[in-house]
GUFI-763543 format. One record per residue (C-alpha): residue number from 1; residue in three letters; chain; x, y, z. Coordinates in steps of 0.05 Angstrom, whole numbers, plus 5000, padded with zeros to 4 digits. Each point is the difference from the previous one (the first is absolute). Layout:
<atoms>
atom seq:NUM&type:ALA&mol:A&px:X&py:Y&pz:Z;
...
</atoms>
This chain:
<atoms>
atom seq:1&type:MET&mol:A&px:6716&py:5195&pz:4458;
atom seq:2&type:TYR&mol:A&px:4992&py:4926&pz:4991;
atom seq:3&type:SER&mol:A&px:5043&py:4961&pz:4951;
atom seq:4&type:ARG&mol:A&px:4970&py:4978&pz:4934;
atom seq:5&type:THR&mol:A&px:5014&py:4928&pz:5018;
atom seq:6&type:ALA&mol:A&px:4963&py:5005&pz:5066;
atom seq:7&type:LEU&mol:A&px:4939&py:5032&pz:4966;
atom seq:8&type:GLU&mol:A&px:5000&py:4946&pz:4946;
atom seq:9&type:LYS&mol:A&px:5000&py:4946&pz:5054;
atom seq:10&type:ILE&mol:A&px:4942&py:5033&pz:5036;
atom seq:11&type:ALA&mol:A&px:4962&py:5005&pz:4934;
atom seq:12&type:THR&mol:A&px:5012&py:4925&pz:4988;
atom seq:13&type:ILE&mol:A&px:4974&py:4984&pz:5070;
atom seq:14&type:VAL&mol:A&px:4937&py:5041&pz:4986;
atom seq:15&type:LYS&mol:A&px:4989&py:4963&pz:4934;
atom seq:16&type:LYS&mol:A&px:5006&py:4933&pz:5035;
atom seq:17&type:ILE&mol:A&px:4952&py:5019&pz:5055;
atom seq:18&type:ASN&mol:A&px:4950&py:5024&pz:4948;
atom seq:19&type:PHE&mol:A&px:5009&py:4935&pz:4962;
atom seq:20&type:ILE&mol:A&px:4986&py:4958&pz:5062;
atom seq:21&type:GLN&mol:A&px:4939&py:5041&pz:5017;
atom seq:22&type:THR&mol:A&px:4973&py:4989&pz:4929;
atom seq:23&type:ILE&mol:A&px:5010&py:4925&pz:5007;
atom seq:24&type:VAL&mol:A&px:4963&py:4999&pz:5066;
atom seq:25&type:GLU&mol:A&px:4942&py:5041&pz:4971;
atom seq:26&type:GLU&mol:A&px:4995&py:4959&pz:4936;
atom seq:27&type:LYS&mol:A&px:5011&py:4932&pz:5031;
atom seq:28&type:GLY&mol:A&px:4967&py:5007&pz:5067;
atom seq:29&type:GLY&mol:A&px:4963&py:4935&pz:4992;
atom seq:30&type:GLU&mol:A&px:5061&py:4963&pz:4978;
atom seq:31&type:LEU&mol:A&px:5038&py:5022&pz:5062;
atom seq:32&type:GLU&mol:A&px:4945&py:4968&pz:5043;
atom seq:33&type:ILE&mol:A&px:5030&py:4933&pz:4982;
atom seq:34&type:LEU&mol:A&px:5054&py:5014&pz:5052;
atom seq:35&type:SER&mol:A&px:4947&py:4994&pz:5054;
atom seq:36&type:ASN&mol:A&px:5001&py:4925&pz:4988;
atom seq:37&type:PHE&mol:A&px:5070&py:4996&pz:5028;
atom seq:38&type:GLU&mol:A&px:5024&py:5010&pz:5071;
atom seq:39&type:LYS&mol:A&px:5034&py:5067&pz:5007;
atom seq:40&type:GLN&mol:A&px:5059&py:4965&pz:5032;
atom seq:41&type:ASP&mol:A&px:5010&py:4960&pz:4935;
atom seq:42&type:THR&mol:A&px:4995&py:5057&pz:4951;
atom seq:43&type:LYS&mol:A&px:5044&py:5048&pz:5040;
atom seq:44&type:GLY&mol:A&px:5046&py:4945&pz:5024;
atom seq:45&type:SER&mol:A&px:5011&py:4975&pz:4929;
atom seq:46&type:TYR&mol:A&px:5019&py:5069&pz:4976;
atom seq:47&type:ASP&mol:A&px:5045&py:5012&pz:5060;
atom seq:48&type:LEU&mol:A&px:5035&py:4933&pz:4992;
atom seq:49&type:ARG&mol:A&px:5012&py:5013&pz:4926;
atom seq:50&type:THR&mol:A&px:5029&py:5068&pz:5015;
atom seq:51&type:PHE&mol:A&px:5045&py:4973&pz:5054;
atom seq:52&type:ILE&mol:A&px:5026&py:4944&pz:4956;
atom seq:53&type:ALA&mol:A&px:5011&py:5047&pz:4941;
atom seq:54&type:HIS&mol:A&px:5040&py:5050&pz:5041;
atom seq:55&type:ASN&mol:A&px:5036&py:4959&pz:5053;
atom seq:56&type:TYR&mol:A&px:5030&py:4940&pz:4966;
atom seq:57&type:GLU&mol:A&px:5050&py:4982&pz:5055;
atom seq:58&type:GLY&mol:A&px:4952&py:5010&pz:5058;
atom seq:59&type:VAL&mol:A&px:4943&py:4955&pz:4975;
atom seq:60&type:ASP&mol:A&px:4980&py:4949&pz:5052;
atom seq:61&type:LEU&mol:A&px:4984&py:4938&pz:4960;
atom seq:62&type:TYR&mol:A&px:4960&py:4971&pz:5058;
atom seq:63&type:ILE&mol:A&px:4951&py:5059&pz:4994;
atom seq:64&type:VAL&mol:A&px:4994&py:4990&pz:4925;
atom seq:65&type:GLU&mol:A&px:4989&py:4925&pz:5011;
atom seq:66&type:ASP&mol:A&px:4946&py:5015&pz:5052;
atom seq:67&type:VAL&mol:A&px:4964&py:5047&pz:4952;
atom seq:68&type:ILE&mol:A&px:5002&py:4947&pz:4946;
atom seq:69&type:ASN&mol:A&px:4975&py:4946&pz:5046;
atom seq:70&type:GLU&mol:A&px:4950&py:5039&pz:5042;
atom seq:71&type:ARG&mol:A&px:4975&py:5062&pz:4964;
atom seq:72&type:LEU&mol:A&px:5000&py:4980&pz:4927;
atom seq:73&type:PRO&mol:A&px:4950&py:4943&pz:5012;
atom seq:74&type:VAL&mol:A&px:4953&py:5051&pz:5033;
atom seq:75&type:MET&mol:A&px:5007&py:5046&pz:4941;
atom seq:76&type:LEU&mol:A&px:4989&py:4942&pz:4952;
atom seq:77&type:LYS&mol:A&px:4933&py:4985&pz:5034;
atom seq:78&type:SER&mol:A&px:4978&py:5072&pz:4991;
atom seq:79&type:ILE&mol:A&px:5021&py:5000&pz:4927;
atom seq:80&type:THR&mol:A&px:4965&py:4934&pz:4986;
atom seq:81&type:LYS&mol:A&px:4937&py:5027&pz:5032;
atom seq:82&type:ILE&mol:A&px:5002&py:5063&pz:4957;
atom seq:83&type:LEU&mol:A&px:5010&py:4960&pz:4936;
atom seq:84&type:LYS&mol:A&px:4942&py:4953&pz:5017;
atom seq:85&type:HIS&mol:A&px:4952&py:5058&pz:5014;
atom seq:86&type:PRO&mol:A&px:5020&py:5058&pz:4955;
</atoms>
């Protein structure tokens, strides 16, 4: 038999998956906005944030600086374009 805690965690995961599916179904058009960004920027931004949040001592500041100098301007252009043509 599975522990009550394990079953509760599985139930929580199922609720979160259902919640995400509901968002995708209800806001399908809103999620299309991500197509205006390069996949490398959206995924890379998330990955960089996760790495910084969980690996304080191992953060390479040169990589962070490169992202700030090289990738953020590209994302800013995409954002500006979206805001000009909603």
